[in-house]
C-alpha positions in Angstrom: -2.5 -18.5 37.9 -2.0 -16.2 34.9 -3.7 -13.2 36.5 -2.4 -13.9 40.0 1.2 -13.8 38.8 0.6 -10.7 36.7 -1.2 -8.7 39.4 1.5 -9.6 42.0 4.1 -8.3 39.6 2.2 -5.1 38.9 1.7 -4.3 42.5 5.4 -5.0 43.2 6.4 -2.5 40.5 4.2 0.2 41.9 5.5 -0.4 45.5 9.1 -0.5 44.3 9.2 2.6 42.1 5.9 4.4 42.9 2.9 5.4 40.9 4.8 8.6 39.8 7.0 6.3 37.6 4.4 3.9 36.3 5.1 4.8 32.6 8.6 3.3 33.1 7.4 0.2 34.9 3.8 -0.9 34.7 3.4 0.8 31.3 5.8 -1.6 29.7 3.4 -4.4 30.7 0.6 -2.9 28.7 1.4 -1.9 25.1 4.6 0.1 25.5 6.9 -2.7 24.5 10.5 -2.7 25.6 12.8 -4.4 23.1 16.5 -5.1 23.8 17.4 -6.3 20.3 17.0 -5.1 16.8 16.3 -8.7 15.9 12.9 -8.5 17.8 9.7 -8.9 15.7 8.6 -5.5 16.9 11.7 -3.8 15.6 11.5 -5.7 12.3 7.9 -4.5 11.9 9.0 -0.9 12.2 11.8 -1.4 9.7 9.3 -2.8 7.2 7.2 0.4 7.7 10.3 2.5 7.2 10.4 1.2 3.6 7.0 2.8 3.1 7.7 6.3 4.4 11.5 6.4 3.9 11.9 9.4 6.1 15.3 10.4 7.4 13.7 12.3 10.2 13.8 9.1 12.2 17.4 10.1 13.0 16.4 13.5 14.4 16.0 12.4 18.0 17.4 13.6 21.3 16.8 12.2 24.8 17.6 12.4 28.5 19.4 9.6 30.2 16.7 7.2 31.5 18.2 6.7 34.9 17.9 3.4 36.8 14.1 3.2 37.0 12.5 0.8 34.6 12.8 -2.9 35.2 10.2 -4.1 32.7 8.8 -7.0 34.8 9.7 -9.7 37.2 8.0 -12.4 35.1 9.8 -15.3 33.4 8.4 -14.8 29.9 9.1 -11.0 29.8 12.2 -9.2 28.8 13.9 -8.2 32.1 16.6 -5.9 30.6 16.8 -2.6 32.4 16.0 0.3 30.1 19.2 2.1 31.3 21.3 -0.5 29.6 23.0 1.5 26.7 22.2 -1.0 24.0 18.6 -1.4 25.1 18.1 2.4 25.3 19.5 3.0 21.8 17.3 0.3 20.3 14.3 1.7 22.1 14.8 5.3 21.1 15.2 4.4 17.4 12.1 2.1 17.6 10.0 5.0 19.1 11.2 7.3 16.3 10.3 4.8 13.6 6.8 4.3 15.1 6.4 8.1 15.4 7.2 8.7 11.7 4.8 6.0 10.5 2.1 7.4 12.7 2.6 10.8 11.1 2.0 9.2 7.7 -1.3 7.6 8.7 -2.7 10.4 10.9 -5.2 11.7 8.5 -7.0 13.7 11.2 -3.8 15.4 12.4 -4.3 14.2 16.0 -0.6 13.7 16.7 0.4 17.3 16.4 -2.3 18.3 18.9 -2.1 15.6 21.5 0.8 15.9 24.0 2.2 13.1 26.2 1.4 14.0 29.8 4.4 14.1 32.0 2.5 12.5 34.9 3.9 8.9 35.2 7.4 10.0 34.2 7.5 8.9 30.6 10.9 8.3 29.0 12.2 11.6 27.6 12.7 11.1 23.8 12.3 14.2 21.7 11.9 15.2 18.1 13.0 18.8 18.3 11.2 20.3 21.3 8.4 17.7 21.1 8.2 14.6 23.4 7.5 11.5 21.3 6.3 8.3 22.8 5.3 4.8 21.8 2.0 5.1 23.7 0.9 8.2 21.7 1.8 6.4 18.4 -0.3 3.3 19.4 -3.2 5.5 20.4 -3.3 7.6 17.3 -2.9 4.5 15.1 -5.8 2.7 16.8 -8.0 5.8 16.6 -7.2 6.3 12.9 -8.2 2.7 12.0 -11.5 3.0 14.0 -12.3 6.4 12.4 -11.5 5.3 8.9 -13.6 2.1 9.1 -16.6 3.5 10.9 -16.8 7.2 10.2 -17.9 7.6 13.8 -17.8 11.1 15.2 -15.7 12.1 18.2 -18.6 13.2 20.6 -19.5 9.6 21.5 -19.9 7.4 24.5 -17.0 4.9 24.8 -16.7 1.7 26.8 -13.2 0.4 27.2 -12.7 -3.0 28.9 -9.2 -3.5 30.1 -8.5 0.2 29.9 -5.0 0.1 31.4 -3.7 3.4 32.8 -5.9 5.5 30.4 -4.0 6.3 27.3 -7.0 5.9 25.0 -9.3 7.7 27.5 -6.9 10.6 27.3 -7.1 10.7 23.5 -10.9 10.4 23.2 -11.6 12.9 25.9 -9.1 15.3 24.3 -11.0 15.0 21.1 -14.4 15.6 22.7 -15.9 12.2 23.6 -19.2 12.7 25.5 -18.4 10.0 28.0 -15.6 7.5 28.6 -16.2 4.5 30.9 -13.1 2.6 32.0 -13.5 -1.0 33.2 -10.6 -2.8 34.7 -9.2 -4.7 37.7 -6.9 -3.4 40.4 -4.3 -2.0 40.5 -4.9 -0.8 36.9 -8.3 0.9 37.6 -6.7 2.8 40.6 -3.7 3.9 38.5 -6.1 5.0 35.7 -8.3 7.0 38.1 -5.3 8.8 39.6 -3.9 9.5 36.1 -7.0 11.0 34.6 -7.6 13.2 37.7 -4.1 14.5 37.3 -3.9 15.1 33.6 -7.5 16.3 33.1 -8.5 17.9 36.4 -11.4 19.9 35.1 -13.5 16.9 34.0 -16.3 15.4 36.1 -15.5 12.0 37.4 -17.4 9.0 38.7 -14.8 7.3 40.8 -14.6 3.6 41.5 -16.6 2.4 44.5 -18.7 -0.6 45.5 -22.2 -0.5 43.8 -25.2 -2.5 44.8 -27.4 -1.3 42.0 -27.1 1.1 39.1 -30.2 3.2 40.0 -28.5 4.3 43.2 -25.7 6.0 41.3 -27.3 6.7 38.0 -27.6 10.5 38.3 -23.9 10.9 39.3 -22.9 8.4 36.5 -24.8 10.3 33.9 -23.3 13.6 34.9 -19.7 12.4 34.8 -17.4 12.7 31.8 -15.2 9.7 32.8 -16.3 6.7 34.9 -14.2 4.1 36.6 -15.7 0.7 37.2 -14.4 -2.7 38.2 -14.7 -5.7 35.9 -17.5 -7.3 38.0 -19.6 -4.1 37.6 -20.0 -4.2 33.9 -23.3 -6.1 34.2 -24.7 -3.0 35.9 -24.2 -0.8 32.9 -27.4 0.2 30.9 -28.4 -1.5 27.6 -27.6 0.1 24.3 -25.7 3.0 25.9 -22.4 3.1 24.1 -21.4 4.0 20.6 -18.0 2.3 20.7 -16.5 -0.5 22.8 -12.7 -1.1 22.9 -10.5 -3.9 24.1 -6.7 -3.9 23.7 -4.7 -6.9 24.7 -6.7 -8.3 27.6 -9.4 -10.6 26.0 -6.5 -12.7 24.9 -5.5 -13.2 28.6 -8.9 -14.6 29.6 -10.5 -18.1 29.6 -12.9 -18.7 26.8 -16.0 -18.5 29.0 -14.8 -15.1 30.3 -14.2 -13.9 26.8 -17.7 -15.0 25.8 -19.2 -13.2 28.8 -17.5 -9.9 27.9 -18.4 -10.1 24.3 -22.0 -10.6 25.3 -21.8 -7.6 27.6 -20.4 -5.5 24.8 -23.2 -6.6 22.5 -25.8 -5.7 25.2 -24.4 -2.3 26.1 -23.2 -1.1 22.7 -25.1 -0.2 19.6 -22.3 0.9 17.3 -18.8 -0.6 17.0 -16.3 -2.8 18.6 -12.5 -2.4 18.2 -10.2 -5.3 19.3 -6.4 -5.7 19.3 -5.0 -9.1 20.5 -2.1 -11.5 20.0 -2.6 -13.6 16.9 -1.5 -16.5 19.0 -1.6 -16.4 22.8 0.0 -19.2 24.8 -1.1 -18.9 28.4 1.3 -21.3 30.1 0.1 -20.7 33.6 -3.5 -21.8 32.8 -2.6 -24.1 29.9 -4.7 -22.2 27.4 -3.9 -21.5 23.8 -5.9 -19.0 21.9 -5.7 -18.0 18.2 -7.2 -15.2 16.2 -10.1 -17.5 15.0 -11.0 -18.7 18.5 -12.8 -15.6 19.7 -16.6 -16.2 19.9 -17.7 -13.1 18.0 -21.5 -13.1 17.6 -22.7 -14.1 14.2 -24.8 -11.1 13.6 -21.8 -8.7 13.9 -20.2 -7.5 10.7 -16.4 -7.3 10.3 -15.3 -3.9 8.9 -11.5 -4.3 9.3 -9.1 -7.2 9.9 -5.4 -6.5 9.7 -2.0 -7.3 11.2 -1.0 -4.4 13.5 1.5 -2.4 11.5 3.4 -1.6 14.6 3.8 -5.1 15.8 3.3 -8.2 13.5 2.3 -10.5 16.4 -0.9 -8.5 17.0 -4.1 -8.3 14.9 -6.7 -5.6 14.9 -10.3 -5.9 14.0 -13.3 -3.5 13.8 -16.8 -4.9 14.1 -20.2 -3.4 13.5 -22.5 -4.6 16.2 -25.8 -5.7 14.6 
């Protein structure tokens, strides 16, 4: 029920406003949270971080009117305020600026000044001077910074992302020189991601999604590709001990326990390095009558926890980094 309802909503958004506007519709169902009130926990988290950096640059923002595109979701438990509502837009702009300033503070590797938000997908136009600033870039750099600081892993690595969304982390890691990035997701996300990466990084070699009977039949093309797109049921075809880093952001929490266990075992089989996870601290799946807490994930006992923190950007999320054996 949970996934059926979500996928129907996602398809409806793409049909209604088009893939060219997915950062204003579908993107708000991933990690780009739309808040309509300064009383939200997300906004309060950013105000707490403001006390750390204390920068007045958060007020130095400019923007274009968002227009009428951007109904967040047609789901009962999601905020359905339109982003062109003046109060919602003012809160959102200030939230993005607060997040951006904190990300500057923690960005030890100076990724943020080098990585630009692609215009494909029609992101909301919020600027700091001439620079477009976005919530998605802030999340990506924050996640990368935690992984880098806790593992010391180099950038020229092989990455597996399960539940890869539209490709925001794939964009970052390929920009920084990742050897290979494999994106595993369900439709329509995997199709949106494939279209996105082809548009923003057209010079890369791609292994596009297609039905696969066995890995040997596509191995040569797979090995030659910089970025690969695969469906969730194809993860079992991937080779053993192939990846240096596995990532899951906010999708394990939406699965049943047996499915979570399956994916963690696949990560353990395919990855020899590290696993980064970000999930709700408490997930209440009303449709499937499943409740999941931070301590419920069946992490293998021989993995070593390197990091465990509340997400600085949003206190309802936790982040962990694990060493795989």
